[in-house]
N, CA, C, O and CB atoms as a CASP TS submission, in Angstrom:
PFRMAT TS
TARGET T0000
AUTHOR 0000-0000-0000
METHOD Language model
MODEL 1
PARENT N/A
ATOM      1  N   MET     1      12.817  10.145  -2.036  1.00  0.00           N
ATOM      2  CA  MET     1      13.402   8.860  -2.603  1.00  0.00           C
ATOM      3  C   MET     1      12.267   7.569  -2.510  1.00  0.00           C
ATOM      4  O   MET     1      11.441   7.300  -1.638  1.00  0.00           O
ATOM      5  CB  MET     1      14.844   8.485  -1.687  1.00  0.00           C
ATOM      6  N   SER     2      12.625   6.863  -3.877  1.00  0.00           N
ATOM      7  CA  SER     2      11.380   5.697  -3.173  1.00  0.00           C
ATOM      8  C   SER     2      12.455   4.733  -2.744  1.00  0.00           C
ATOM      9  O   SER     2      13.557   4.557  -3.263  1.00  0.00           O
ATOM     10  CB  SER     2       9.989   4.803  -4.434  1.00  0.00           C
ATOM     11  N   ARG     3      11.777   3.982  -1.408  1.00  0.00           N
ATOM     12  CA  ARG     3      12.088   2.791  -0.670  1.00  0.00           C
ATOM     13  C   ARG     3      11.469   1.791  -1.382  1.00  0.00           C
ATOM     14  O   ARG     3      10.440   1.964  -2.034  1.00  0.00           O
ATOM     15  CB  ARG     3      11.675   2.791   0.745  1.00  0.00           C
ATOM     16  N   ASN     4      12.101   0.683  -1.273  1.00  0.00           N
ATOM     17  CA  ASN     4      11.892  -0.718  -1.427  1.00  0.00           C
ATOM     18  C   ASN     4      10.939  -1.234  -0.701  1.00  0.00           C
ATOM     19  O   ASN     4      10.647  -0.803   0.414  1.00  0.00           O
ATOM     20  CB  ASN     4      12.927  -1.410  -1.192  1.00  0.00           C
ATOM     21  N   THR     5      10.484  -2.009  -1.156  1.00  0.00           N
ATOM     22  CA  THR     5       8.991  -2.814  -0.459  1.00  0.00           C
ATOM     23  C   THR     5       9.251  -3.201   1.087  1.00  0.00           C
ATOM     24  O   THR     5       8.503  -2.933   2.028  1.00  0.00           O
ATOM     25  CB  THR     5       8.572  -4.513  -1.358  1.00  0.00           C
ATOM     26  N   ASP     6      10.451  -3.876   1.135  1.00  0.00           N
ATOM     27  CA  ASP     6      10.644  -4.438   2.301  1.00  0.00           C
ATOM     28  C   ASP     6      11.481  -3.349   3.903  1.00  0.00           C
ATOM     29  O   ASP     6      11.661  -3.651   5.083  1.00  0.00           O
ATOM     30  CB  ASP     6      11.566  -5.733   1.700  1.00  0.00           C
ATOM     31  N   ASN     7      11.784  -2.049   3.073  1.00  0.00           N
ATOM     32  CA  ASN     7      11.829  -1.185   3.795  1.00  0.00           C
ATOM     33  C   ASN     7      10.572  -0.157   3.950  1.00  0.00           C
ATOM     34  O   ASN     7      10.674   0.553   4.950  1.00  0.00           O
ATOM     35  CB  ASN     7      12.888  -0.717   3.462  1.00  0.00           C
ATOM     36  N   VAL     8       9.301   0.084   3.086  1.00  0.00           N
ATOM     37  CA  VAL     8       8.516   0.501   3.670  1.00  0.00           C
ATOM     38  C   VAL     8       7.989  -0.414   4.596  1.00  0.00           C
ATOM     39  O   VAL     8       7.565   0.065   5.648  1.00  0.00           O
ATOM     40  CB  VAL     8       7.818   0.988   2.954  1.00  0.00           C
ATOM     41  N   ILE     9       7.924  -1.663   4.426  1.00  0.00           N
ATOM     42  CA  ILE     9       6.562  -2.596   5.760  1.00  0.00           C
ATOM     43  C   ILE     9       7.838  -2.436   6.555  1.00  0.00           C
ATOM     44  O   ILE     9       7.387  -2.869   7.616  1.00  0.00           O
ATOM     45  CB  ILE     9       5.656  -4.836   5.521  1.00  0.00           C
ATOM     46  N   ARG    10       9.376  -2.071   6.899  1.00  0.00           N
ATOM     47  CA  ARG    10       9.680  -2.230   8.002  1.00  0.00           C
ATOM     48  C   ARG    10       9.225  -0.485   9.068  1.00  0.00           C
ATOM     49  O   ARG    10       9.082  -0.274  10.272  1.00  0.00           O
ATOM     50  CB  ARG    10      11.319  -2.781   7.785  1.00  0.00           C
ATOM     51  N   ILE    11       9.131   0.480   7.725  1.00  0.00           N
ATOM     52  CA  ILE    11       9.023   1.605   8.632  1.00  0.00           C
ATOM     53  C   ILE    11       7.692   1.400   8.741  1.00  0.00           C
ATOM     54  O   ILE    11       7.365   1.762   9.871  1.00  0.00           O
ATOM     55  CB  ILE    11       9.503   3.051   8.204  1.00  0.00           C
ATOM     56  N   LEU    12       6.725   0.989   8.114  1.00  0.00           N
ATOM     57  CA  LEU    12       5.253   0.884   8.846  1.00  0.00           C
ATOM     58  C   LEU    12       5.094  -0.106  10.147  1.00  0.00           C
ATOM     59  O   LEU    12       4.182   0.048  10.960  1.00  0.00           O
ATOM     60  CB  LEU    12       4.160   0.310   7.719  1.00  0.00           C
ATOM     61  N   LYS    13       5.762  -0.801  10.219  1.00  0.00           N
ATOM     62  CA  LYS    13       5.505  -1.770  11.816  1.00  0.00           C
ATOM     63  C   LYS    13       6.335  -0.731  12.378  1.00  0.00           C
ATOM     64  O   LYS    13       6.052  -0.611  13.570  1.00  0.00           O
ATOM     65  CB  LYS    13       6.194  -3.738  12.107  1.00  0.00           C
ATOM     66  N   ALA    14       7.238   0.067  12.019  1.00  0.00           N
ATOM     67  CA  ALA    14       7.708   0.938  13.587  1.00  0.00           C
ATOM     68  C   ALA    14       6.289   2.139  13.972  1.00  0.00           C
ATOM     69  O   ALA    14       6.225   3.020  14.830  1.00  0.00           O
ATOM     70  CB  ALA    14       9.644   2.186  13.220  1.00  0.00           C
ATOM     71  N   GLY    15       5.555   1.813  13.207  1.00  0.00           N
ATOM     72  CA  GLY    15       4.410   2.783  13.601  1.00  0.00           C
ATOM     73  C   GLY    15       4.251   3.840  12.594  1.00  0.00           C
ATOM     74  O   GLY    15       4.962   4.136  11.634  1.00  0.00           O
ATOM     75  N   GLY    16       2.726   4.537  13.205  1.00  0.00           N
ATOM     76  CA  GLY    16       2.305   5.599  12.209  1.00  0.00           C
ATOM     77  C   GLY    16       1.238   4.950  11.216  1.00  0.00           C
ATOM     78  O   GLY    16       1.005   3.744  11.142  1.00  0.00           O
ATOM     79  N   ASN    17       0.576   6.047  10.398  1.00  0.00           N
ATOM     80  CA  ASN    17       0.192   6.116   9.349  1.00  0.00           C
ATOM     81  C   ASN    17       0.980   6.579   7.999  1.00  0.00           C
ATOM     82  O   ASN    17       1.646   7.587   8.237  1.00  0.00           O
ATOM     83  CB  ASN    17      -0.679   6.689   9.619  1.00  0.00           C
ATOM     84  N   ILE    18       1.065   6.257   7.020  1.00  0.00           N
ATOM     85  CA  ILE    18       2.196   6.274   5.550  1.00  0.00           C
ATOM     86  C   ILE    18       1.395   6.322   4.642  1.00  0.00           C
ATOM     87  O   ILE    18       0.273   5.817   4.653  1.00  0.00           O
ATOM     88  CB  ILE    18       3.240   4.974   5.167  1.00  0.00           C
ATOM     89  N   SER    19       2.112   7.200   3.392  1.00  0.00           N
ATOM     90  CA  SER    19       1.843   7.518   2.050  1.00  0.00           C
ATOM     91  C   SER    19       2.546   7.040   1.737  1.00  0.00           C
ATOM     92  O   SER    19       3.581   7.170   2.390  1.00  0.00           O
ATOM     93  CB  SER    19       1.742   8.557   1.513  1.00  0.00           C
ATOM     94  N   VAL    20       2.593   6.142   0.557  1.00  0.00           N
ATOM     95  CA  VAL    20       3.688   5.429  -0.743  1.00  0.00           C
ATOM     96  C   VAL    20       3.680   5.340  -2.221  1.00  0.00           C
ATOM     97  O   VAL    20       2.836   4.639  -2.780  1.00  0.00           O
ATOM     98  CB  VAL    20       3.767   4.122  -0.622  1.00  0.00           C
ATOM     99  N   ASP    21       4.391   5.876  -2.757  1.00  0.00           N
ATOM    100  CA  ASP    21       4.484   6.190  -3.777  1.00  0.00           C
ATOM    101  C   ASP    21       4.383   4.802  -4.434  1.00  0.00           C
ATOM    102  O   ASP    21       5.273   3.956  -4.341  1.00  0.00           O
ATOM    103  CB  ASP    21       5.535   7.023  -3.944  1.00  0.00           C
ATOM    104  N   ALA    22       2.886   4.584  -5.307  1.00  0.00           N
ATOM    105  CA  ALA    22       2.934   2.722  -5.913  1.00  0.00           C
ATOM    106  C   ALA    22       4.119   2.969  -7.376  1.00  0.00           C
ATOM    107  O   ALA    22       4.691   2.100  -8.034  1.00  0.00           O
ATOM    108  CB  ALA    22       0.645   1.909  -6.759  1.00  0.00           C
ATOM    109  N   LYS    23       4.167   4.209  -7.493  1.00  0.00           N
ATOM    110  CA  LYS    23       4.526   3.862  -9.226  1.00  0.00           C
ATOM    111  C   LYS    23       5.856   2.965  -9.537  1.00  0.00           C
ATOM    112  O   LYS    23       6.876   3.484  -9.084  1.00  0.00           O
ATOM    113  CB  LYS    23       4.853   5.428 -10.123  1.00  0.00           C
ATOM    114  N   GLY    24       5.980   2.187  -9.964  1.00  0.00           N
ATOM    115  CA  GLY    24       6.601   1.311 -10.130  1.00  0.00           C
ATOM    116  C   GLY    24       6.886  -0.072  -8.881  1.00  0.00           C
ATOM    117  O   GLY    24       7.985  -0.573  -8.640  1.00  0.00           O
ATOM    118  N   ARG    25       5.740  -0.402  -8.324  1.00  0.00           N
ATOM    119  CA  ARG    25       5.166  -0.921  -7.394  1.00  0.00           C
ATOM    120  C   ARG    25       4.385  -2.293  -8.073  1.00  0.00           C
ATOM    121  O   ARG    25       3.380  -2.038  -8.737  1.00  0.00           O
ATOM    122  CB  ARG    25       4.314   0.176  -6.723  1.00  0.00           C
ATOM    123  N   ASN    26       4.703  -3.428  -7.971  1.00  0.00           N
ATOM    124  CA  ASN    26       3.596  -4.552  -8.922  1.00  0.00           C
ATOM    125  C   ASN    26       2.381  -4.713  -7.388  1.00  0.00           C
ATOM    126  O   ASN    26       2.221  -4.422  -6.203  1.00  0.00           O
ATOM    127  CB  ASN    26       4.718  -6.767  -9.599  1.00  0.00           C
ATOM    128  N   THR    27       2.004  -5.156  -8.151  1.00  0.00           N
ATOM    129  CA  THR    27      -0.177  -5.418  -7.066  1.00  0.00           C
ATOM    130  C   THR    27       0.710  -5.826  -6.134  1.00  0.00           C
ATOM    131  O   THR    27       0.876  -5.363  -5.006  1.00  0.00           O
ATOM    132  CB  THR    27      -2.012  -7.092  -7.608  1.00  0.00           C
ATOM    133  N   ASP    28       1.590  -7.224  -6.967  1.00  0.00           N
ATOM    134  CA  ASP    28       1.797  -7.939  -5.566  1.00  0.00           C
ATOM    135  C   ASP    28       2.431  -7.523  -4.264  1.00  0.00           C
ATOM    136  O   ASP    28       1.997  -7.932  -3.187  1.00  0.00           O
ATOM    137  CB  ASP    28       2.455  -8.931  -5.790  1.00  0.00           C
ATOM    138  N   ASN    29       3.791  -6.447  -4.401  1.00  0.00           N
ATOM    139  CA  ASN    29       4.557  -5.981  -3.352  1.00  0.00           C
ATOM    140  C   ASN    29       3.378  -4.950  -2.564  1.00  0.00           C
ATOM    141  O   ASN    29       3.355  -4.750  -1.349  1.00  0.00           O
ATOM    142  CB  ASN    29       6.045  -5.202  -3.963  1.00  0.00           C
ATOM    143  N   ILE    30       2.534  -4.428  -3.451  1.00  0.00           N
ATOM    144  CA  ILE    30       1.478  -3.453  -3.102  1.00  0.00           C
ATOM    145  C   ILE    30       0.906  -4.191  -1.716  1.00  0.00           C
ATOM    146  O   ILE    30       1.048  -3.751  -0.575  1.00  0.00           O
ATOM    147  CB  ILE    30       0.249  -3.237  -4.433  1.00  0.00           C
ATOM    148  N   LEU    31       0.148  -5.564  -2.145  1.00  0.00           N
ATOM    149  CA  LEU    31      -0.765  -6.373  -1.029  1.00  0.00           C
ATOM    150  C   LEU    31       0.310  -7.064  -0.391  1.00  0.00           C
ATOM    151  O   LEU    31      -0.034  -8.175   0.013  1.00  0.00           O
ATOM    152  CB  LEU    31      -2.015  -7.497  -1.614  1.00  0.00           C
ATOM    153  N   ARG    32       1.619  -6.733  -0.149  1.00  0.00           N
ATOM    154  CA  ARG    32       2.508  -6.972   0.906  1.00  0.00           C
ATOM    155  C   ARG    32       2.173  -6.059   1.845  1.00  0.00           C
ATOM    156  O   ARG    32       1.725  -6.333   2.958  1.00  0.00           O
ATOM    157  CB  ARG    32       3.887  -6.908   0.572  1.00  0.00           C
ATOM    158  N   ILE    33       2.400  -4.874   1.375  1.00  0.00           N
ATOM    159  CA  ILE    33       2.403  -3.481   2.468  1.00  0.00           C
ATOM    160  C   ILE    33       1.388  -3.525   2.714  1.00  0.00           C
ATOM    161  O   ILE    33       1.417  -3.123   3.877  1.00  0.00           O
ATOM    162  CB  ILE    33       2.726  -2.019   2.132  1.00  0.00           C
ATOM    163  N   VAL    34      -0.445  -3.895   2.307  1.00  0.00           N
ATOM    164  CA  VAL    34      -1.877  -3.744   2.786  1.00  0.00           C
ATOM    165  C   VAL    34      -1.714  -5.138   3.752  1.00  0.00           C
ATOM    166  O   VAL    34      -2.338  -5.241   4.808  1.00  0.00           O
ATOM    167  CB  VAL    34      -3.252  -3.757   1.387  1.00  0.00           C
ATOM    168  N   LYS    35      -0.807  -6.179   3.261  1.00  0.00           N
ATOM    169  CA  LYS    35      -1.373  -6.928   4.445  1.00  0.00           C
ATOM    170  C   LYS    35      -0.695  -6.630   5.989  1.00  0.00           C
ATOM    171  O   LYS    35      -1.018  -7.155   7.055  1.00  0.00           O
ATOM    172  CB  LYS    35      -1.181  -8.492   4.084  1.00  0.00           C
ATOM    173  N   VAL    36       0.174  -5.781   5.775  1.00  0.00           N
ATOM    174  CA  VAL    36       1.150  -5.515   7.653  1.00  0.00           C
ATOM    175  C   VAL    36       0.127  -4.462   7.675  1.00  0.00           C
ATOM    176  O   VAL    36      -0.340  -4.520   8.813  1.00  0.00           O
ATOM    177  CB  VAL    36       3.407  -4.801   7.949  1.00  0.00           C
ATOM    178  N   ALA    37      -0.427  -3.596   7.071  1.00  0.00           N
ATOM    179  CA  ALA    37      -1.004  -2.230   7.126  1.00  0.00           C
ATOM    180  C   ALA    37      -2.051  -2.811   8.526  1.00  0.00           C
ATOM    181  O   ALA    37      -1.961  -2.468   9.705  1.00  0.00           O
ATOM    182  CB  ALA    37      -1.900  -1.578   5.371  1.00  0.00           C
ATOM    183  N   VAL    38      -3.037  -3.801   7.887  1.00  0.00           N
ATOM    184  CA  VAL    38      -4.236  -4.475   7.833  1.00  0.00           C
ATOM    185  C   VAL    38      -3.629  -5.226   9.781  1.00  0.00           C
ATOM    186  O   VAL    38      -4.081  -4.910  10.881  1.00  0.00           O
ATOM    187  CB  VAL    38      -4.457  -5.794   5.986  1.00  0.00           C
ATOM    188  N   GLU    39      -3.025  -5.771   9.592  1.00  0.00           N
ATOM    189  CA  GLU    39      -2.052  -6.901  10.498  1.00  0.00           C
ATOM    190  C   GLU    39      -1.623  -5.398  11.934  1.00  0.00           C
ATOM    191  O   GLU    39      -1.891  -5.754  13.081  1.00  0.00           O
ATOM    192  CB  GLU    39       0.006  -7.769   9.102  1.00  0.00           C
ATOM    193  N   MET    40      -1.074  -4.042  11.799  1.00  0.00           N
ATOM    194  CA  MET    40      -0.770  -3.236  12.539  1.00  0.00           C
ATOM    195  C   MET    40      -2.077  -2.398  12.551  1.00  0.00           C
ATOM    196  O   MET    40      -1.838  -1.714  13.545  1.00  0.00           O
ATOM    197  CB  MET    40       0.465  -2.664  12.191  1.00  0.00           C
ATOM    198  N   ASN    41      -3.275  -1.995  12.128  1.00  0.00           N
ATOM    199  CA  ASN    41      -4.325  -1.616  12.196  1.00  0.00           C
ATOM    200  C   ASN    41      -3.525  -0.203  12.161  1.00  0.00           C
ATOM    201  O   ASN    41      -3.510   0.589  13.103  1.00  0.00           O
ATOM    202  CB  ASN    41      -5.290  -2.174  13.295  1.00  0.00           C
ATOM    203  N   LYS    42      -2.821  -0.006  10.845  1.00  0.00           N
ATOM    204  CA  LYS    42      -2.744   1.680  10.476  1.00  0.00           C
ATOM    205  C   LYS    42      -3.340   1.627   9.083  1.00  0.00           C
ATOM    206  O   LYS    42      -3.980   0.741   8.517  1.00  0.00           O
ATOM    207  CB  LYS    42      -0.997   2.475  10.436  1.00  0.00           C
ATOM    208  N   VAL    43      -2.992   2.692   8.740  1.00  0.00           N
ATOM    209  CA  VAL    43      -3.535   3.701   7.185  1.00  0.00           C
ATOM    210  C   VAL    43      -2.309   4.163   6.132  1.00  0.00           C
ATOM    211  O   VAL    43      -1.483   5.074   6.202  1.00  0.00           O
ATOM    212  CB  VAL    43      -4.306   5.469   7.739  1.00  0.00           C
ATOM    213  N   VAL    44      -2.563   3.127   5.127  1.00  0.00           N
ATOM    214  CA  VAL    44      -1.591   3.071   3.996  1.00  0.00           C
ATOM    215  C   VAL    44      -2.306   3.762   2.900  1.00  0.00           C
ATOM    216  O   VAL    44      -3.414   3.309   2.613  1.00  0.00           O
ATOM    217  CB  VAL    44      -1.143   1.574   3.578  1.00  0.00           C
ATOM    218  N   THR    45      -1.911   4.671   2.310  1.00  0.00           N
ATOM    219  CA  THR    45      -1.970   6.259   1.760  1.00  0.00           C
ATOM    220  C   THR    45      -1.013   5.630   0.384  1.00  0.00           C
ATOM    221  O   THR    45       0.194   5.413   0.492  1.00  0.00           O
ATOM    222  CB  THR    45      -1.045   7.855   3.056  1.00  0.00           C
ATOM    223  N   PHE    46      -1.846   5.377  -0.976  1.00  0.00           N
ATOM    224  CA  PHE    46      -1.304   4.623  -2.317  1.00  0.00           C
ATOM    225  C   PHE    46      -1.218   5.721  -2.933  1.00  0.00           C
ATOM    226  O   PHE    46      -2.322   6.210  -3.174  1.00  0.00           O
ATOM    227  CB  PHE    46      -2.174   3.473  -3.130  1.00  0.00           C
ATOM    228  N   ARG    47       0.038   6.570  -3.445  1.00  0.00           N
ATOM    229  CA  ARG    47      -0.333   7.613  -4.750  1.00  0.00           C
ATOM    230  C   ARG    47       0.113   7.049  -5.833  1.00  0.00           C
ATOM    231  O   ARG    47       0.829   6.080  -5.580  1.00  0.00           O
ATOM    232  CB  ARG    47       0.302   9.086  -4.756  1.00  0.00           C
ATOM    233  N   ASN    48      -0.098   7.390  -7.540  1.00  0.00           N
ATOM    234  CA  ASN    48       0.400   7.177  -8.481  1.00  0.00           C
ATOM    235  C   ASN    48      -0.105   5.747  -8.793  1.00  0.00           C
ATOM    236  O   ASN    48       0.598   4.736  -8.806  1.00  0.00           O
ATOM    237  CB  ASN    48       1.703   7.463  -8.369  1.00  0.00           C
ATOM    238  N   LEU    49      -1.083   5.800  -8.975  1.00  0.00           N
ATOM    239  CA  LEU    49      -1.651   4.075  -9.382  1.00  0.00           C
ATOM    240  C   LEU    49      -2.044   3.632 -10.642  1.00  0.00           C
ATOM    241  O   LEU    49      -2.408   2.553 -11.109  1.00  0.00           O
ATOM    242  CB  LEU    49      -2.923   3.656  -8.683  1.00  0.00           C
ATOM    243  N   ASP    50      -1.835   4.990 -11.151  1.00  0.00           N
ATOM    244  CA  ASP    50      -1.626   5.099 -12.867  1.00  0.00           C
ATOM    245  C   ASP    50      -1.858   3.710 -13.777  1.00  0.00           C
ATOM    246  O   ASP    50      -2.753   3.379 -14.554  1.00  0.00           O
ATOM    247  CB  ASP    50       0.064   5.570 -13.195  1.00  0.00           C
ATOM    248  N   ASP    51      -0.632   3.055 -13.318  1.00  0.00           N
ATOM    249  CA  ASP    51      -0.274   2.270 -13.957  1.00  0.00           C
ATOM    250  C   ASP    51      -1.075   0.519 -13.416  1.00  0.00           C
ATOM    251  O   ASP    51      -0.657  -0.553 -13.853  1.00  0.00           O
ATOM    252  CB  ASP    51       1.263   2.585 -13.881  1.00  0.00           C
ATOM    253  N   HIS    52      -1.922   0.615 -12.692  1.00  0.00           N
ATOM    254  CA  HIS    52      -2.817  -0.653 -11.805  1.00  0.00           C
ATOM    255  C   HIS    52      -3.854  -0.540 -12.855  1.00  0.00           C
ATOM    256  O   HIS    52      -4.369   0.541 -13.142  1.00  0.00           O
ATOM    257  CB  HIS    52      -3.482  -0.351  -9.908  1.00  0.00           C
ATOM    258  N   ASN    53      -4.208  -1.837 -13.519  1.00  0.00           N
ATOM    259  CA  ASN    53      -5.717  -1.351 -13.588  1.00  0.00           C
ATOM    260  C   ASN    53      -6.759  -1.322 -12.551  1.00  0.00           C
ATOM    261  O   ASN    53      -6.572  -0.916 -11.404  1.00  0.00           O
ATOM    262  CB  ASN    53      -6.305  -2.045 -14.458  1.00  0.00           C
ATOM    263  N   THR    54      -7.957  -1.811 -13.056  1.00  0.00           N
ATOM    264  CA  THR    54      -9.156  -1.370 -12.243  1.00  0.00           C
ATOM    265  C   THR    54      -9.121  -3.082 -11.309  1.00  0.00           C
ATOM    266  O   THR    54      -9.166  -3.238 -10.089  1.00  0.00           O
ATOM    267  CB  THR    54     -10.907  -0.862 -13.472  1.00  0.00           C
ATOM    268  N   ASP    55      -9.064  -3.736 -11.964  1.00  0.00           N
ATOM    269  CA  ASP    55      -9.231  -5.283 -10.909  1.00  0.00           C
ATOM    270  C   ASP    55      -8.267  -5.694  -9.918  1.00  0.00           C
ATOM    271  O   ASP    55      -8.518  -6.375  -8.924  1.00  0.00           O
ATOM    272  CB  ASP    55      -9.206  -6.628 -11.754  1.00  0.00           C
ATOM    273  N   ASN    56      -6.761  -5.072 -10.378  1.00  0.00           N
ATOM    274  CA  ASN    56      -5.563  -5.089  -9.376  1.00  0.00           C
ATOM    275  C   ASN    56      -6.230  -3.567  -8.455  1.00  0.00           C
ATOM    276  O   ASN    56      -5.756  -3.513  -7.320  1.00  0.00           O
ATOM    277  CB  ASN    56      -3.625  -4.888 -10.362  1.00  0.00           C
ATOM    278  N   ILE    57      -7.091  -2.540  -8.745  1.00  0.00           N
ATOM    279  CA  ILE    57      -6.805  -1.615  -7.380  1.00  0.00           C
ATOM    280  C   ILE    57      -8.241  -2.639  -6.724  1.00  0.00           C
ATOM    281  O   ILE    57      -8.270  -2.969  -5.538  1.00  0.00           O
ATOM    282  CB  ILE    57      -7.034   0.716  -7.562  1.00  0.00           C
ATOM    283  N   LEU    58      -8.961  -2.895  -7.370  1.00  0.00           N
ATOM    284  CA  LEU    58      -9.711  -3.642  -6.266  1.00  0.00           C
ATOM    285  C   LEU    58      -9.499  -4.667  -5.542  1.00  0.00           C
ATOM    286  O   LEU    58     -10.038  -4.898  -4.459  1.00  0.00           O
ATOM    287  CB  LEU    58     -10.596  -3.964  -6.571  1.00  0.00           C
ATOM    288  N   ARG    59      -8.640  -5.386  -6.145  1.00  0.00           N
ATOM    289  CA  ARG    59      -7.774  -6.246  -5.033  1.00  0.00           C
ATOM    290  C   ARG    59      -7.256  -5.710  -3.503  1.00  0.00           C
ATOM    291  O   ARG    59      -7.431  -6.270  -2.421  1.00  0.00           O
ATOM    292  CB  ARG    59      -6.450  -6.588  -5.759  1.00  0.00           C
ATOM    293  N   ILE    60      -6.558  -4.435  -3.791  1.00  0.00           N
ATOM    294  CA  ILE    60      -5.853  -4.032  -3.135  1.00  0.00           C
ATOM    295  C   ILE    60      -7.231  -3.233  -1.975  1.00  0.00           C
ATOM    296  O   ILE    60      -7.213  -3.276  -0.745  1.00  0.00           O
ATOM    297  CB  ILE    60      -4.674  -3.232  -4.041  1.00  0.00           C
ATOM    298  N   VAL    61      -8.005  -2.750  -2.607  1.00  0.00           N
ATOM    299  CA  VAL    61      -9.285  -2.252  -1.720  1.00  0.00           C
ATOM    300  C   VAL    61      -9.601  -3.127  -1.130  1.00  0.00           C
ATOM    301  O   VAL    61      -9.388  -2.877   0.056  1.00  0.00           O
ATOM    302  CB  VAL    61     -10.465  -1.773  -2.278  1.00  0.00           C
ATOM    303  N   LYS    62     -10.218  -4.546  -1.323  1.00  0.00           N
ATOM    304  CA  LYS    62     -11.087  -5.734  -0.265  1.00  0.00           C
ATOM    305  C   LYS    62      -9.944  -6.195   0.415  1.00  0.00           C
ATOM    306  O   LYS    62     -10.098  -6.618   1.561  1.00  0.00           O
ATOM    307  CB  LYS    62     -12.012  -7.209  -1.056  1.00  0.00           C
ATOM    308  N   ALA    63      -8.662  -6.187  -0.167  1.00  0.00           N
ATOM    309  CA  ALA    63      -7.668  -6.552   0.600  1.00  0.00           C
ATOM    310  C   ALA    63      -7.284  -5.476   2.369  1.00  0.00           C
ATOM    311  O   ALA    63      -6.865  -5.882   3.453  1.00  0.00           O
ATOM    312  CB  ALA    63      -6.453  -6.489  -0.626  1.00  0.00           C
ATOM    313  N   GLY    64      -7.669  -4.093   1.912  1.00  0.00           N
ATOM    314  CA  GLY    64      -7.277  -3.530   2.843  1.00  0.00           C
ATOM    315  C   GLY    64      -8.146  -2.773   3.733  1.00  0.00           C
ATOM    316  O   GLY    64      -7.779  -2.122   4.711  1.00  0.00           O
ATOM    317  N   GLY    65      -9.228  -2.908   3.338  1.00  0.00           N
ATOM    318  CA  GLY    65     -10.602  -1.869   3.418  1.00  0.00           C
ATOM    319  C   GLY    65     -10.161  -0.857   4.168  1.00  0.00           C
ATOM    320  O   GLY    65      -9.292  -0.160   3.644  1.00  0.00           O
ATOM    321  N   ASP    66     -10.579  -0.523   5.455  1.00  0.00           N
ATOM    322  CA  ASP    66     -10.319   0.893   5.490  1.00  0.00           C
ATOM    323  C   ASP    66      -8.607   1.373   6.617  1.00  0.00           C
ATOM    324  O   ASP    66      -8.486   2.062   7.630  1.00  0.00           O
ATOM    325  CB  ASP    66     -12.017   1.574   6.240  1.00  0.00           C
ATOM    326  N   ASN    67      -8.003   0.914   6.118  1.00  0.00           N
ATOM    327  CA  ASN    67      -6.855   0.379   6.393  1.00  0.00           C
ATOM    328  C   ASN    67      -5.632   1.212   5.195  1.00  0.00           C
ATOM    329  O   ASN    67      -4.442   1.499   5.325  1.00  0.00           O
ATOM    330  CB  ASN    67      -7.103  -1.373   6.259  1.00  0.00           C
ATOM    331  N   VAL    68      -6.788   1.425   3.846  1.00  0.00           N
ATOM    332  CA  VAL    68      -6.088   1.525   2.566  1.00  0.00           C
ATOM    333  C   VAL    68      -7.039   3.123   1.881  1.00  0.00           C
ATOM    334  O   VAL    68      -8.199   3.079   1.471  1.00  0.00           O
ATOM    335  CB  VAL    68      -6.329  -0.271   1.501  1.00  0.00           C
ATOM    336  N   VAL    69      -6.211   4.333   1.923  1.00  0.00           N
ATOM    337  CA  VAL    69      -6.605   5.136   0.939  1.00  0.00           C
ATOM    338  C   VAL    69      -5.966   5.595   0.077  1.00  0.00           C
ATOM    339  O   VAL    69      -4.850   6.103   0.191  1.00  0.00           O
ATOM    340  CB  VAL    69      -7.034   5.909   1.249  1.00  0.00           C
ATOM    341  N   LEU    70      -6.810   5.426  -1.204  1.00  0.00           N
ATOM    342  CA  LEU    70      -6.365   5.651  -2.989  1.00  0.00           C
ATOM    343  C   LEU    70      -5.924   6.847  -3.447  1.00  0.00           C
ATOM    344  O   LEU    70      -7.032   7.371  -3.558  1.00  0.00           O
ATOM    345  CB  LEU    70      -7.536   5.473  -4.008  1.00  0.00           C
ATOM    346  N   GLU    71      -5.406   7.419  -3.687  1.00  0.00           N
ATOM    347  CA  GLU    71      -5.134   8.584  -4.372  1.00  0.00           C
ATOM    348  C   GLU    71      -5.406   8.203  -6.155  1.00  0.00           C
ATOM    349  O   GLU    71      -4.626   7.547  -6.845  1.00  0.00           O
ATOM    350  CB  GLU    71      -3.470   9.061  -3.922  1.00  0.00           C
ATOM    351  N   ILE    72      -6.589   8.755  -6.577  1.00  0.00           N
ATOM    352  CA  ILE    72      -7.188   7.887  -7.898  1.00  0.00           C
ATOM    353  C   ILE    72      -7.416   8.958  -9.105  1.00  0.00           C
ATOM    354  O   ILE    72      -7.851   8.580 -10.192  1.00  0.00           O
ATOM    355  CB  ILE    72      -8.839   7.060  -7.506  1.00  0.00           C
TER
END
């Protein structure tokens, strides 16, 4: 089951590192998740980024640094 961005953020805030399906999520919503991961010092793995262009993937990497893992 795919959860909406607000619920993913709630789960992330509860603790632990998570893996998120990026299919169907726009870059702005991914960046919202990344922001929380950085604030909480958690690692988020994003899968299925095929719909995102390279410039948007670079935005995600730059925003998240070591808190983001991308499956590409």
